[in-house]
C-alpha positions in Angstrom: 13.8 2.9 1.4 12.4 3.3 -2.1 11.1 6.5 -3.6 7.8 7.8 -2.2 8.4 5.8 1.0 7.5 2.5 -0.6 8.6 -0.8 0.8 9.5 -3.6 -1.7 6.6 -5.9 -2.6 6.6 -9.5 -1.5 6.8 -11.9 -4.5 4.5 -14.9 -5.0 4.1 -17.7 -7.5 0.9 -19.0 -9.2 0.8 -22.8 -8.8 0.0 -23.7 -12.3 1.4 -22.2 -14.5 4.1 -20.3 -12.7 3.9 -16.5 -12.8 5.6 -13.8 -10.9 3.0 -12.4 -8.5 3.0 -9.5 -6.1 1.3 -9.6 -2.7 -0.2 -6.2 -2.1 2.5 -5.1 0.4 1.9 -1.9 2.3 3.6 1.5 2.0 5.8 2.9 4.8 5.8 6.5 5.9 4.5 8.8 8.5 1.8 10.8 6.5 -1.6 10.8 8.3 -3.6 12.7 5.7 -6.5 10.7 4.3 -7.8 12.0 1.0 -11.6 11.9 0.6 -14.0 11.8 -2.4 -15.4 15.1 -3.7 -19.1 15.5 -4.3 -20.5 13.7 -7.4 -21.7 15.9 -10.2 -23.5 13.1 -12.0 -27.3 13.0 -12.3 -28.6 10.2 -10.2 -29.7 7.3 -12.5 -32.7 5.1 -11.8 -32.2 2.8 -8.8 -31.3 -0.8 -9.9 -33.7 -3.6 -9.0 -32.7 -5.1 -5.6 -30.8 -8.3 -5.9 -30.0 -7.9 -9.7 -26.6 -7.2 -11.0 -27.9 -4.8 -13.6 -26.8 -1.5 -15.1 -28.5 1.9 -15.0 -28.4 4.9 -17.3 -27.9 3.8 -20.9 -27.3 0.3 -19.8 -24.2 1.2 -17.7 -23.8 0.3 -14.1 -24.2 3.0 -11.4 -20.6 2.9 -10.2 -20.8 6.3 -8.6 -23.8 5.4 -6.5 -22.1 2.3 -5.1 -18.9 4.2 -4.3 -20.8 6.9 -2.5 -22.6 4.4 -0.3 -19.7 2.1 0.5 -16.7 4.5 0.7 -17.5 5.6 4.3 -17.2 1.9 5.4 -13.7 1.6 3.9 -10.7 2.6 6.0 -7.0 3.0 5.8 -5.1 0.5 8.0 -1.9 1.8 9.6 0.3 -0.8 11.3 3.5 -0.1 13.2 6.0 -3.0 12.4 9.6 -3.6 13.3 12.0 -3.5 10.3 15.7 -3.8 9.9 17.7 -1.3 7.8 20.8 -2.0 5.7 23.0 -1.4 8.7 21.3 -4.1 10.7 19.5 -1.6 12.9 16.0 -2.2 14.1 13.5 0.6 13.7 9.7 1.1 13.6 8.3 1.0 10.1 4.8 1.5 8.8 2.7 -1.0 7.0 -0.2 0.6 5.2 -3.3 -1.1 3.7 -7.1 -1.0 3.6 -9.9 -2.5 5.5 -13.7 -2.6 5.5 -16.4 -2.5 8.3 -18.7 -5.5 8.0 -20.6 -5.1 11.3 -22.2 -2.1 13.0 -20.4 -2.8 16.2 -16.9 -2.2 14.8 -15.5 -5.4 13.2 -13.4 -5.0 10.1 -11.8 -7.3 7.6 -8.3 -6.8 6.2 -5.3 -8.9 5.1 -3.1 -10.8 7.5 0.0 -9.4 5.7 -1.1 -5.8 6.5 -1.0 -6.3 10.2 1.3 -9.3 10.6 3.8 -8.9 13.5 2.5 -5.3 14.2 3.1 -3.8 17.6 0.3 -1.2 17.1 -2.6 -0.9 14.6 -4.9 2.0 14.0 -7.3 3.1 11.3 -8.0 6.4 9.5 -11.6 6.6 8.4 -13.3 8.3 5.5 -14.1 11.3 7.8 -10.4 11.6 8.8 -10.9 10.2 12.2 -7.9 8.2 13.4 -8.3 5.6 16.2 -6.5 2.5 17.5 -7.9 -0.9 16.8 -7.6 -4.4 18.3 -6.3 -7.3 16.2 -9.0 -9.9 17.0 -7.3 -12.7 15.1 -5.3 -13.5 12.0 -5.1 -16.4 9.6 -2.0 -16.6 7.4 -3.5 -19.6 5.5 -6.1 -17.3 3.9 -4.3 -14.0 4.4 -7.2 -12.7 6.4 -7.4 -10.7 9.6 -10.3 -9.3 11.7 -9.9 -6.0 13.5 -12.1 -4.4 16.1 -12.7 -0.7 16.9 -14.4 0.5 20.0 -17.7 2.1 18.7 -17.3 4.8 21.3 -14.2 6.0 19.6 -16.0 6.9 16.4 -18.9 9.3 15.7 -20.5 6.8 13.3 -19.8 3.3 11.9 -20.9 2.6 8.4 -20.8 -1.1 7.6 -21.4 -3.1 4.4 -22.9 -6.5 4.0 -20.9 -9.6 3.0 -22.2 -10.9 -0.3 -22.4 -14.3 -2.1 -19.3 -14.7 -4.3 -20.7 -18.0 -5.7 -23.7 -16.1 -7.1 -21.3 -13.9 -9.2 -20.7 -14.8 -12.8 -17.6 -14.5 -14.9 -17.9 -11.1 -16.6 -20.0 -9.5 -13.8 -19.0 -5.9 -12.9 -17.0 -5.4 -9.7 -15.7 -2.3 -7.9 -12.5 -2.1 -5.8 -12.2 0.6 -3.1 -9.1 1.2 -1.0 -6.0 3.2 -0.4 -3.6 2.4 -3.3 -0.1 4.0 -2.6 -1.7 5.8 0.3 -4.4 7.5 -1.8 -7.4 6.7 0.5 -10.9 6.4 -0.9 -9.8 5.4 -4.4 -12.3 3.4 -6.5 -11.6 1.3 -9.7 -13.9 -0.8 -11.9 -13.5 -4.1 -13.7 -15.1 -7.5 -14.0 -14.8 -10.9 -12.5 -12.3 -12.8 -14.7 -12.4 -16.2 -12.9 -13.2 -17.8 -9.6 -11.7 -20.6 -7.5 -8.1 -19.6 -8.3 -5.1 -20.9 -6.2 -1.8 -19.0 -5.6 1.4 -20.2 -4.1 2.8 -17.2 -2.1 6.4 -18.6 -1.8 8.1 -21.7 -0.7 7.8 -20.8 3.0 4.2 -19.7 2.9 0.9 -21.5 2.4 -1.1 -21.6 -0.8 -4.0 -19.2 -1.1 -7.2 -20.9 -2.2 -10.7 -19.9 -3.4 -9.6 -16.6 -4.9 -11.6 -14.4 -7.3 -9.6 -13.1 -10.3 -10.4 -9.6 -11.5 -9.1 -7.0 -13.9 -10.2 -4.1 -11.6 -7.1 -2.1 -11.0 -5.6 -2.7 -7.5 -2.2 -1.6 -6.3 -0.1 -1.8 -3.1 -2.2 -0.3 -0.3 -5.4 -1.9 -1.7 -4.6 -4.9 0.5 -7.5 -5.8 2.7 -10.0 -3.5 0.9 -13.3 -4.7 -0.5 -14.2 -6.0 -4.0 -17.8 -5.2 -4.4 -20.8 -6.1 -6.6 -23.2 -3.6 -8.0 -25.4 -3.8 -4.9 -22.5 -2.7 -2.7 -21.9 -6.1 -1.1 -18.4 -7.3 -0.4 -17.7 -10.3 -2.6 -13.9 -10.4 -2.1 -11.1 -9.0 0.0 -8.3 -7.8 -2.3 -5.0 -9.6 -1.6 -2.6 -10.0 -4.6 -1.7 -8.9 -8.1 0.3 -10.3 -11.0 2.4 -7.6 -12.5 5.6 -7.1 -14.4 8.0 -9.5 -16.2 6.7 -13.1 -16.0 9.4 -14.6 -18.1 9.9 -15.4 -21.8 9.9 -11.6 -22.5 6.3 -11.4 -21.4 4.7 -8.6 -19.3 1.6 -9.1 -17.2 -0.8 -6.3 -16.2 -4.3 -6.1 -14.7 -4.5 -9.5 -13.0 -5.7 -9.1 -9.4 -7.0 -11.5 -6.8 -9.4 -11.3 -3.9 -10.4 -13.8 -1.2 -13.9 -15.0 -1.8 -16.7 -14.7 0.8 -17.0 -18.5 0.7 -13.7 -18.4 2.6 -13.8 -15.0 4.3 -17.1 -15.5 6.1 -16.3 -18.8 7.9 -12.8 -17.6 8.7 -14.0 -14.3 10.1 -16.6 -16.1 12.2 -14.0 -18.3 13.7 -11.6 -15.5 14.3 -14.3 -13.6 16.2 -15.4 -16.7 18.2 -12.0 -18.3 18.9 -9.2 -15.8 17.9 -7.9 -18.4 15.4 -9.2 -20.7 12.7 -9.6 -24.3 14.0 -9.1 -26.0 10.6 -9.7 -29.8 10.1 -7.3 -31.5 7.8 -6.3 -34.9 6.5 -2.6 -34.1 6.3 -1.6 -33.7 2.7 -0.1 -31.1 0.3 -2.1 -30.8 -2.8 -2.3 -29.1 -6.3 -5.0 -29.0 -9.0 -5.0 -31.7 -11.6 -5.2 -30.2 -15.1 -5.2 -32.0 -18.5 -1.6 -30.8 -19.0 -0.6 -32.1 -15.5 -2.4 -35.4 -16.1 -0.5 -35.9 -19.4 2.9 -35.0 -17.9 2.4 -37.3 -14.9 0.6 -40.1 -16.7 -2.6 -39.7 -14.6 -5.7 -41.5 -15.6 -8.0 -38.5 -14.7 -7.7 -34.9 -15.8 -9.7 -33.3 -12.9 -9.3 -33.6 -9.2 -6.8 -32.9 -6.5 -3.3 -34.4 -6.8 -1.5 -35.4 -3.5 2.0 -34.1 -3.6 3.1 -34.9 0.0 1.6 -36.9 2.9 2.3 -35.9 6.5 3.7 -38.9 8.5 1.2 -39.9 11.2 -1.6 -37.8 9.8 -5.1 -39.1 8.9 -4.3 -39.6 5.2 -1.0 -41.4 6.0 -2.7 -43.7 8.5 -5.5 -44.4 6.1 -3.1 -45.4 3.3 -3.2 -42.3 1.0 -0.1 -42.1 -1.2 1.8 -39.4 -3.2 0.3 -39.1 -6.7 -3.2 -40.3 -5.6 -5.9 -38.0 -7.0 -8.7 -37.1 -4.6 -12.0 -37.0 -6.6 -14.7 -37.2 -3.9 -15.3 -36.6 -0.1 -18.3 -38.4 1.3 -19.6 -38.7 -2.3 -19.3 -35.0 -3.0 -17.2 -34.3 -6.2 -13.9 -32.5 -5.6 -12.6 -30.8 -8.8 -10.1 -28.3 -7.4 -7.9 -27.6 -4.4 -10.1 -24.6 -3.6 -13.2 -26.8 -3.5 -11.5 -29.3 -1.1 -10.1 -26.7 1.2 -13.4 -24.8 1.4 -15.4 -28.1 2.0 -13.3 -29.0 5.0 -13.5 -25.4 6.3 -17.3 -25.0 6.0 -18.8 -28.5 6.3 -16.6 -30.4 8.8 -15.0 -30.2 12.2 -12.0 -31.8 13.9 -12.9 -35.4 14.9 -15.4 -35.9 12.0 -15.0 -39.2 10.0 -14.9 -38.8 6.2 -14.8 -41.2 3.3 -12.2 -40.0 0.7 -12.4 -41.4 -2.8 -9.1 -41.4 -4.8 -7.9 -42.6 -8.2 -4.6 -44.5 -8.2 -3.2 -45.7 -11.5 -6.7 -45.9 -13.0 -8.0 -47.8 -10.0 -10.7 -46.1 -7.8 -10.2 -46.6 -4.0 -12.0 -45.3 -0.9 -10.4 -44.6 2.5 -12.1 -43.7 5.8 -10.3 -41.3 8.1 -10.8 -39.0 11.0 -10.1 -35.3 10.5 -7.5 -33.8 12.8 -5.7 -30.5 13.5 -2.6 -31.2 11.5 -0.4 -29.0 9.3 0.0 -30.1 5.6 
């Protein structure tokens, strides 16, 4: 056990280039106190125009107003998990993260890694109520989980709408609310630094796609909490940070990642409807093509999705796709990144659909027709 009851963070790697990354692992401990916000002493600024990501007093955004409205919808997630100590003994540990109500009837979004393998999960609300919740479904491929509380167990459920991450611009203000290091109801501010990022968790875990990069400060315990726009809409679910020594005597700080709503909405819908995500695939392992990657591998294109591995007997293998092919289109729709391809299959297609995939192989453009299937990459 580390000081302050902290469990070690899980390490990740960014696909290109490689960085040391920290999944926002949860704290362990038995404390049940849930700190709350004190009353605001600021004068209320003018109300922003609905639908516009604009500032308020003296051109500054009304951060306090957003936090006051949304904080009651953010909870601390407390999961009981089995852990093994240094003597090989199995004991109950505590995984601690954040979550957010996104429906009035008690559904919450959080991270898969917060509740993974938990024997019991409960939440502590903004009003210090503590109630058990059901794990409706989890999706390790996106590090998302949906929880459900019985509305009769709470005096009131405050929910927040899920926003449109695609409408956000690089440089737009964002707010993170969660329970970093167990300090529930904490709010931090930053901007969107990039969209469509991809992370490789580790060699035994799937890549995370379609991530929002932000400099809003997030820490262990923020996992599963919302990243918000200035209208108080959720535009990301916080999931990972890059921090510490990244090699070559360089230190990284302030690089956080959240799962975009373009992924979180269809995944949560499927988890609620089916308890799992039924994901159509073609059976390949992929990475982004960049100019540097293209130069190193001698590729004739510097944008697209590079095939690194083809699953034997999968749709791509049966159609004739090969390692080092670059996927550039699906049914005539341009595919520039792995995030774009993964989201396209998740949102626009179903298992059994026939698609036409366009690839570039040694400067030659080829097309292949294949039927999407439920196959692991």
